[in-house]
Each structure stands twice: as structure tokens, then as C-alpha cells.
N, C-alpha and C positions, 0 to 999 in steps of 0.2 A: 631430582628431588624425590625422596622416598615417600611412600604412602603415609608413614608415621608423622611426617611434617607437612603433608599436603592438606591445607585447610579447606581447599575446594572439595576434596574427597570426604573429609569429615563432615562438612556442612551438608553435602549431598546425602550422606547416610542419615543424618538427623532429619533432613527434609523428607526423605522417602518414607520415614516412619509416620509422618504427619500430613503430608500433602501428596495427592495421587501423582505418582511418577517423580515426586520430589520437586515439581515445578508448578507454576500457576498459569502457564501457557505451554502447550505441548512441544513446540519446536525448540524450546530452551533446554530440553532434556538431553540433547545430543544423540537421541536414539537413531536418527538417520545416518549419523557419521560415526557413532561409537565413541567411547571414552567418557570422561567426567566433565560435566559442564563447569564453566568458570563462574564463580560467584563474585559479582562485581562489588568492590568496596567503595570506589569513587570514580569520578570522571572529570576531566577538564579539557576544554578545547577539543582537539582531535583524538584524545587518548582516554583509555579506561585502565584501571588497575584492579586486579583480582585480589581475592582474599590472601594470596601468598605474596602480594606486592609486585607481581609481574605486570609490566606495562604493555598495552596493546595499542596499535594504531587502529582506530575504530571505524569500520565501514558498515556498521549496522545502524548507528545513530538512533537507537531506540526504535528501529524499523522505520526510520524516515523522518520523524519530527525534528531531530536536532540539526536543522539546516544551517544554523549559525555555529554549531559546535556546542559542547557542554559548558554551562556556566558563563554564557555571554554576559558581560557587565550590565548592559542596558536591560536585559531580560531579568537578570537576578535582582536588580534594583526594583523593578516593577513588581516582581513577585513578593519581595520582602515588604514593600510598602502596602501591598494589598493584604498580605497576611496579618499585618498589624491592625488593619481596619476591620478584619473579620473573615473567618473561613467560609461561612455559608449563611445565607439569610432566608432562603425560601421565599424571596420577594424580588421584584425586578431591580436592576441597577443600571446606572448610566453607562457603565462599561460594556454591558451587553449590547446596547444600542451602538456604541462606538465600534465594537468588533463587527457587528452586522454591516455597518456602513463601510468599513474598511474592506470586508470581503466582497460586498456587492460592487464596490467601486472598481475592482479589478476583474470581476467575473460578471459581465453584463447580461448573461442569460438568466441571472438570478435577480428578481425584483423584490422578493421577500425570502426570508430565511428563518429556520427554526434551529436553535442550538440544542444539542444533546450531549451525552457524555462519552459515547464510543462510536466507532465506525459501524459496528454491528447494529447498534440501536438506530443509527442514521439510515443504513441500508434497509433494515426491516421497516422503518417508518415510511421511507420513500415508496416501497412496494405497496404498503397499505394505502397510502395516499393515491398512488396510481390506480389501484383497484377501486377505491372509493370515487375518484374523479371520473373514471370511465364506466363504472358499473359492470366491469368484466372481471373474470377470475384468473384466466391463464396468463402466465408470464413466460418469457423466453430468456434463458441465460446461456452462457457458453462454457463448454468443457474447459477446465483449467482456470477459469476466472473465479475469484473468491470474493464474496460480498458479506462476510461475517458468518456467524454460526446460528442465524435464525433458521428455524425448522425447514421452511419452504425452499431455502437456498442450499441446504446440505444434500445435494443430489448429484447423481452422475447420469450420463447418457444411457438410453436404452439401446436395444439391438438394432433399431431402425428409426428413421426420421419421425414417423407417426407415433413412436413409443414414448410415453412420458417418463419422467425421471424415476429412479429408484433411490431410496434413501441411502446415504453413505455413512450414516451414524445410527447406532442403536438409540432407541427412544424417540425416533421420528416415525409416526404412523404412516402407512402407505397413502392413506387418504389425504394427508397433509401435503404431500408432494405430487399428487395426481394432476395438479394443474400447472406443474413446472415442466417446460419442454427444454431439453438441453441439446444444443447444437454445437458443431465444431466452429471454433474461432476462425475468422478470415475466410469462411466458406460462403460466398455470395449466393451460389446456386441453392445451397441448402436453406439459407435464410429465406430466399424467394419461395421455395417450395413450402416451407413452414407457414408463411403468410397465406399462400394459396389454399392450404388446408385448414388453417385455424384463424385467419385474419380477423374475422368478426368477433372472436372470443378473446383476443390477446389484449390485456390491459397495458403491458409494457414490455419493452426489451431492455434488459439491464446488462451493461458491459463495462469492463475496465478498458479505457482507451490505450493504455499500455499495461499489459497483464503482468503484474509484479509477483504473482504467485505461480507463474510459469518461468520465473527468473526475470526475463525482460523480453516480452513479445509485443510488438506494436500491432494495433489494428491498422490494416492497410487503408489508404485513402478511399479506394473504390468500395471497400467493405463498410467503412463508416458512412460514406455518402449514401450507399444503398440502404443501410439501416435507417438513416434519417428519412429517406424517400418512402420506404415501406411503412414506417410508423405514421407518417403524415397521411399517406394514402388510405390506410386502414383505421385511422382514428386511435391508434395506440400511442403511448408515451415512450419517448426515448430517454432512458435514465442512464446517465454517465456516472460511474462510480470513480470518483477522484480522491478517495481516501488516501491513496498512496501518491498519486501524481499531482494532486492539488497543491499549487504553489511550490512544488518540488521540481517540476520540469520547466517552469516559467511563471512569470507573474500573472499571466492570464490562464494558467494551468494548461492541461493537455488540450482542452476544448479550444483554447485560444490558438494553439498550433494548427488544429484542424480547420478552424475558421479562416486561416490564411490560405488554405488550399481548397476549401469547399465554400463557394460564395453563399453567404447567408446562413452558414451552419450554426446551430445552437441546439443543445439538448432541451428537453422539456423539464427534467429534474436533474439536479446535480447533488451528489453525495460527497461530502468533504470530511477530512479528519487529519490526524497526525500533525502536519506543519501548522495548521490554524490553532492548535493548542500549544505549540512550542515545547511539547514534552509532558504537558498536563493532560488529564482525561477530558477531552473536548472534541466534539465533532458537530456536523451540521448537515442539513439538507435544505434545498431551496429551489425556486423556480419562478415562473411568472405569477403575478398577483392572483389571476383568476384560478389557478390551480392551488396555490398556497392558502387561499381563503377558504378552501374546503376543510382545513384543519380546525379542530376545536381551539378556542371557544367560538370561532366564527361559523364553522361548518360542522358536518356530521362525522368527520373522520377523527377519531380520538387518538391523542398522543399526549403524554405528560412525563415529567421527570423531576424528582426532588432536587437533584443536583445540577439540572440543566442550567447553563449560563453561570456556573460557579464563579464567584468573584476573583478567586485566586487564579483559576484556569484562564479566565478571560483576560486577566492582566498579563499572563504569560504569553498567550496567543497574540494579543494586540501589540505587545512590545516586539514580538518576533516579526509580525507582518510589517510593522513600520521600519524595521531594519532592512528586511529583504526588498522593500520597495525603493531603496536608495539607488540612484543611478549607477549603472555598471555592475551591480551585484551579480546578476545572472550571467553576464558575459564572462566574468572572472570564474564563477562557479563551474560553468560549462567547460571552460578551457582547462580547468584543473581536472575535471572528471574525464575529459577526452584524453588528457595527457596520461592518466592512469590506464585507461583501457588500451591506448596505443602502445604504451610501454609493456603491458602484459602480453599483448598480441605479438610484439616484437620478441619478447623473451621466449614465448612458446614456439614461435616460428624458428628461432635460432636452435632450439633443442628438438625440433621435429615433432612437436606435440600438436595434435589437431586442436584448434582454438578459434573461436569467433566471439565478437563482443559488440555491444551497442550501448549508447547512452543518450540521455536528453537532460539538459540542465544538470542537476546534482544526483540523478538516478542512473544506475548502470546495471548491466547484466552480462554474463559471459557463459559460454557453453564449450565443453570439450567435444566440439563438432566442427566439421569443415565449413559449414555455412549456417546462417541464422535460421532457426525453426520458425514456422508460421502458426503452429497450433500445438496443442498438448501432446498428441501422439508423436509428433516430431521431436518435442522436448524430451520425451521418454527414451529416445534413442541414444542420449548421451551416456557416457560411461560412469555409472555411479561409484564404482570401486575406485576409479582413478580420481574422481572428485574428492572422495573421502581422504585419499592420500594427500591431495593438494590442500584440503582444509587443514588437516593436522600438521602438515609441513609448514604452512603459513603461521598457524597458531603457535607452534614451537619457536618460530622466529619473530614473534611479537606482532603479528598481523591478524586481526579478528574480522573474518568475513562471516556471512550467514552460515550456520551449521546445518544447511540443507541445500540440496541441489536445485530446488525450485524457487528460491527466494532472491529478489533483487538486492542490490547493494546501494549504498548511499555515501556520497562525499559531502563534506560540510565546508563552509567558508573558512573554518579553522585549519583545514588540511593545508600544509605548505608544500612547496616543490620538493623539499627535502623528505617529507613524508611519502610523497609519491615515488621518489627515487628509491627510498628504503624498501617500499613495498615491492617495486619491480625487481630490485636486487634479490629480495627474499624469494619471490616467485621464480626467478631464474634458477636459483639453487634447487627448488623443488621440481621444476620442469626437467631439470637435468636428471634427477632421480627417476622421474616418470618415463623418461625416454630410454632408460636402460633396459 
């Protein structure tokens, strides 16, 4: 297809004149992989079609929410009905209560919940609540974990353990991140030392249980166990960011998986997003009643939002959660996802390409490395140039994976065995080129 007939290219040129970088979220710009981003015209089931009419098997799923696939009939019906009743009221609705009940029913660490509009808003609010509830200022986060673009979370590690974060974005004053300590993921000894040095000042530890912005890196069971023990010992709160993993890796979310391996495990606060909105702008944070009642209007920690609990978004999320709670849903989803990564691994091995992969539920990740990394520095060892070749090779063959080395992938209930086979066949062709 020539540039003169490439609608993606012409749309991108128009967009760049009006929108910074031509996109409304940076990773969409394809700057990490090169080339022209695809402007999506429509989606259905496991597929998306771009402005040129090319069909792609979709492994982004709107970065996780589309666990049922695009345009699921039950979800579509619920959204259409809600839209006819009204787009937004700025007043409470019964559906907000129903969605809260549905979430809490499956995530027992949450006794109360506050609905918001984005994962960034939920993460930011959870941090404020942790600080307000403990009366402390310092927070611990981990290198490579992403919790939204709130100022205090846009930090990278300093040169040593006792060195606090340095802003990774212009516009974030040094004094805003001076209370954020950044440690390496899965490093128990470093976490213990951080608490030994700063334990009385730490309001919370915030982490992704499976780091989806390092592609796919699990928190080890010993690491998660020790984080829980240290928070309890020092009076800090453990905040689990399940924006990506919540209801995506299992009905009880990732914390439910850790509770099976760590007796009595539960976070103090949980951050949710993506799947609970079913593709609409909706997120949440919640925890025990005693902590959540510190929020306004009951307590001194202020948080508010005009569109929080939006009636159309809650309809979409509620319909999604009711579908995924049906018996056998996750078993089938996990099996399909496992078939994908096993097939990719087999294709890579056959062509002599270094490859490793992991998955949980409908979330997966792979690396062009001989073994799975455990933290961000290890993730950085993967071959970026070869990944870019793989990305474009798959895209040309109608397979859409994340246009960045550090992003997880997602399988939906709409993906068929034929979709998996077609993806593996496409990957085999690209791996063959990579091995030359």
C-alpha cells in the first residue's frame, strides 16, 4: 500500500498538527518501535480493523479491559439501555451500589470502595488515603512498576538505597518526589533495609503484583510475603495496584492467587481499573472500613470526581463482571492464553530464537531472553531491535501486539483456537527471519 492511499498515515499527519505527538497517550505513537500508528476504525470480538480496512487479531484489548472481546452482546445491551436513561447525573445511582457489591463479593480484602474514572486517579487517591490514615509522608514503590502519572509516582531510583527518587518527567518539582523511595522489584534484602532505615516514616508500600509495565514480571511469593510482614510490623499500609491484574488474572484478582500461597494474606488497600469498567473510563480503590471511612465526607482525606460512578460506565462494568463470574470462564481463558505462549515458545525454539514467556488468566508477556527476568534491570537486557522486527513482522501479518517492549499482552474470551494458530503461524514466519 502506497502512502498516497494509506489513511493511517494521512490521519497521523493531521493528528500531529493538533495533538502532541499525534496521540492522546504516548505509547500509541509507535515511537518505541518506529513506523506509523494504526488508527482503529472499529472492533468486534477478537479483531480490530484500521482506517485502511486491514483486520488484526487484537492482543491489546484496550490495554486489558476487553476481557470478553469487543462488542459482547450482553455488555452492549447494558450500555445501550443505560445511555438511553442518561449519560451523567452528578448524583448517586443504584448501579454504583450494585457494582460495588459485585467487586467486593469477589475481592474480600475490600469492605468499602470508592469509584473514580481512571487508574491514575485511583492510585493517586489511594496514596493520599494511606498518608492521611497513617499520618506519614514517605512511600515505597518499585523500579519498573507504573501506578499512573501522578507527580509523586513519576520517579526513578537514585544511586543508592537511602537516596530518594528523582523525577522522570519535566514539571515535577524535586520536593514533590522527595518522599518517594524507589527500590528494585523482588529484592527482599533491599526492602528490609529500607524499612530498617525509614520504617517509622513510611505511609505505604505500593506495588503491582504482576508488573505489566515491565511486560510481565511476577512478584515472588517470598517478596510479597515479606512486604506484608514489614508493613504490618512498621504500621505502614500495603497497597496492591491491580489496575491491570484485577479480574484479569482470576476472579479474585492477583491478590487471591497470593492468598492461596500466603496464609492470611490481604493488602490494606487495592487499586482497580480496566476490567471493572469493561472498556469505559472507570476505576476504583478500596479496603477495610476503618481505612476507607477516613475519606470525605466521613473523614479528613478529600477526594471527589464529577464523573465518578458514571451511569453508562457502571453499566458496562457491571455487565462485564457478571459475565466473567460465570462457571468455567477463567479456566477456558487461561487455557487459551497458555496455548498462545506455548505456541510462540515452540515457534521461537524451532528457529533458534531466545524466547521465554509467562501468563496468568488472560494476561501474558514474553521476552527475547533465555529466562524470565525478575526486575526492571533484567528486563532491559532484552533485544529491543529484534523486538521491533518481531512487532512489525506480526503487524504486517495481521497480529497486533503492544507497540512497546515493556507492555503485557491480553487474550480475551473471544479469541478462538484458530486465532491462536494463526498467530503462532505468523510468529513462526517472523522468527525464521530473526534467526537469519
